[in-house]
VOGUMI-434297 format. One record per residue (C-alpha): x, y, z; residue number from 1. Coordinates in pm, 1 decimal. Example, Ala and Ser with C-alpha at 12.3 -4.5 7.8 and 13.67 -1.06 7.14 Angstrom:
! VOGUMI-434297
<r px="1230.0" py="-450.0" pz="780.0" n="1"/>
<r px="1367.0" py="-106.0" pz="714.0" n="2"/>
! end
This chain:
! VOGUMI-434297
<r px="-11707.9" py="552.6" pz="-10870.2" n="1"/>
<r px="-11728.8" py="831.4" pz="-10615.1" n="2"/>
<r px="-11435.5" py="1066.1" pz="-10555.5" n="3"/>
<r px="-11333.0" py="1270.3" pz="-10254.3" n="4"/>
<r px="-11265.2" py="1645.7" pz="-10259.0" n="5"/>
<r px="-10908.6" py="1577.7" pz="-10384.3" n="6"/>
<r px="-11029.6" py="1362.6" pz="-10673.3" n="7"/>
<r px="-10920.6" py="1032.6" pz="-10517.7" n="8"/>
<r px="-11147.7" py="737.7" pz="-10598.1" n="9"/>
<r px="-11341.1" py="615.6" pz="-10296.2" n="10"/>
<r px="-11427.7" py="252.5" pz="-10239.6" n="11"/>
<r px="-11790.7" py="201.0" pz="-10140.7" n="12"/>
<r px="-11925.4" py="-94.8" pz="-9948.7" n="13"/>
<r px="-12298.4" py="-163.8" pz="-9949.8" n="14"/>
<r px="-12445.5" py="-277.7" pz="-9618.6" n="15"/>
<r px="-12781.4" py="-454.9" pz="-9626.2" n="16"/>
<r px="-12994.6" py="-332.0" pz="-9334.6" n="17"/>
<r px="-13285.5" py="-567.7" pz="-9407.9" n="18"/>
<r px="-13452.0" py="-783.2" pz="-9143.0" n="19"/>
<r px="-13450.0" py="-1159.4" pz="-9206.2" n="20"/>
<r px="-13796.0" py="-1290.4" pz="-9294.8" n="21"/>
<r px="-13878.4" py="-1538.8" pz="-9018.4" n="22"/>
<r px="-14152.8" py="-1633.5" pz="-8777.0" n="23"/>
<r px="-14154.5" py="-1397.5" pz="-8480.0" n="24"/>
<r px="-14015.8" py="-1102.7" pz="-8677.1" n="25"/>
<r px="-14148.7" py="-754.2" pz="-8586.5" n="26"/>
<r px="-14481.2" py="-659.1" pz="-8746.4" n="27"/>
<r px="-14694.0" py="-345.4" pz="-8737.0" n="28"/>
<r px="-14923.1" py="-353.6" pz="-8428.8" n="29"/>
<r px="-15245.3" py="-535.6" pz="-8515.2" n="30"/>
<r px="-15107.3" py="-698.8" pz="-8832.3" n="31"/>
<r px="-15085.6" py="-1076.2" pz="-8872.3" n="32"/>
<r px="-14772.6" py="-1251.8" pz="-8753.6" n="33"/>
<r px="-14541.6" py="-1402.4" pz="-9014.9" n="34"/>
<r px="-14597.6" py="-1775.5" pz="-9071.2" n="35"/>
<r px="-14367.3" py="-2003.2" pz="-9271.9" n="36"/>
<r px="-14487.9" py="-2352.1" pz="-9361.1" n="37"/>
<r px="-14288.6" py="-2618.4" pz="-9545.0" n="38"/>
<r px="-14502.5" py="-2762.5" pz="-9825.0" n="39"/>
<r px="-14537.3" py="-3139.5" pz="-9837.0" n="40"/>
<r px="-14749.2" py="-3203.5" pz="-10144.8" n="41"/>
<r px="-14649.6" py="-3532.7" pz="-10313.1" n="42"/>
<r px="-14562.7" py="-3369.1" pz="-10645.9" n="43"/>
<r px="-14314.8" py="-3135.3" pz="-10472.1" n="44"/>
<r px="-14150.1" py="-3419.2" pz="-10280.1" n="45"/>
<r px="-14140.4" py="-3648.8" pz="-10587.6" n="46"/>
<r px="-13969.3" py="-3372.3" pz="-10787.1" n="47"/>
<r px="-13700.1" py="-3355.3" pz="-10518.8" n="48"/>
<r px="-13780.4" py="-2993.0" pz="-10436.5" n="49"/>
<r px="-13819.1" py="-2802.2" pz="-10113.1" n="50"/>
<r px="-14088.1" py="-2532.6" pz="-10112.5" n="51"/>
<r px="-14244.4" py="-2309.8" pz="-9850.1" n="52"/>
<r px="-14557.3" py="-2101.1" pz="-9813.0" n="53"/>
<r px="-14506.0" py="-1762.9" pz="-9645.5" n="54"/>
<r px="-14795.6" py="-1563.4" pz="-9501.6" n="55"/>
<r px="-14706.5" py="-1214.2" pz="-9383.5" n="56"/>
<r px="-14821.2" py="-855.5" pz="-9368.3" n="57"/>
<r px="-14681.7" py="-602.9" pz="-9612.3" n="58"/>
<r px="-14577.3" py="-400.3" pz="-9308.7" n="59"/>
<r px="-14355.5" py="-672.2" pz="-9162.4" n="60"/>
<r px="-13980.4" py="-635.3" pz="-9144.2" n="61"/>
<r px="-13784.3" py="-390.4" pz="-9354.2" n="62"/>
<r px="-13988.0" py="-200.1" pz="-9609.6" n="63"/>
<r px="-14027.1" py="139.2" pz="-9773.5" n="64"/>
<r px="-14356.4" py="319.5" pz="-9814.9" n="65"/>
<r px="-14394.4" py="495.8" pz="-10148.4" n="66"/>
<r px="-14589.2" py="817.9" pz="-10170.2" n="67"/>
<r px="-14867.9" py="621.9" pz="-10345.2" n="68"/>
<r px="-14938.5" py="455.2" pz="-10009.5" n="69"/>
<r px="-15088.9" py="773.3" pz="-9864.8" n="70"/>
<r px="-15103.5" py="1036.8" pz="-10139.5" n="71"/>
<r px="-15356.8" py="1002.0" pz="-10425.4" n="72"/>
<r px="-15161.9" py="1000.2" pz="-10752.2" n="73"/>
<r px="-14831.6" py="953.2" pz="-10565.1" n="74"/>
<r px="-14544.2" py="753.9" pz="-10714.0" n="75"/>
<r px="-14512.9" py="377.7" pz="-10679.2" n="76"/>
<r px="-14182.2" py="247.7" pz="-10544.6" n="77"/>
<r px="-14087.0" py="114.1" pz="-10888.5" n="78"/>
<r px="-14096.9" py="470.4" pz="-11022.0" n="79"/>
<r px="-13803.9" py="582.2" pz="-10804.6" n="80"/>
<r px="-13446.0" py="518.5" pz="-10920.5" n="81"/>
<r px="-13254.9" py="271.9" pz="-10698.9" n="82"/>
<r px="-12970.0" py="519.8" pz="-10653.0" n="83"/>
<r px="-13178.8" py="746.0" pz="-10427.4" n="84"/>
<r px="-13181.5" py="467.1" pz="-10167.6" n="85"/>
<r px="-12801.8" py="443.7" pz="-10156.9" n="86"/>
<r px="-12639.4" py="708.1" pz="-9939.9" n="87"/>
<r px="-12272.2" py="759.9" pz="-9856.5" n="88"/>
<r px="-12170.7" py="708.6" pz="-9496.5" n="89"/>
<r px="-11811.6" py="806.0" pz="-9432.4" n="90"/>
<r px="-11591.4" py="589.6" pz="-9209.4" n="91"/>
<r px="-11504.9" py="883.3" pz="-8983.7" n="92"/>
<r px="-11878.2" py="938.9" pz="-8925.8" n="93"/>
<r px="-11904.3" py="578.2" pz="-8802.3" n="94"/>
<r px="-11609.5" py="630.8" pz="-8571.7" n="95"/>
<r px="-11774.9" py="940.2" pz="-8422.8" n="96"/>
<r px="-12104.8" py="758.2" pz="-8370.6" n="97"/>
<r px="-11952.6" py="431.1" pz="-8247.4" n="98"/>
<r px="-11624.4" py="504.6" pz="-8065.7" n="99"/>
<r px="-11388.3" py="204.3" pz="-8065.2" n="100"/>
<r px="-11637.9" py="26.0" pz="-8293.0" n="101"/>
! end
C-alpha cells in the first residue's frame, strides 16, 4: 500500500491501457494486418467448444519492446519486474490535464 507525505494510505486503481485484439487494429506500417478466424473442425464442434486462430504481427496493438529487441545481450521482457510498469498518477494531475473530466 502506498502512503502520501502525511502517512495516509492511498488507494490505487489500475487502468488497463491495452488495445483490444481485433481485425482492423493498428499495426506497424508494412506489417501484416490482424486476422481472426473461427475454427470449424469437426472435432472442435463435436466437443462443444469455440476456438479461433489469430494471425498478427508482434508489433500490433499495445506492446513493450525489451532492450533485447535492439541491443545485443539486452534483457528480455520477462527479466524485468512487473512493478516497474506500474506508475502512480495522482488524481489532481488528471484534473490538470483534463479539466472538468
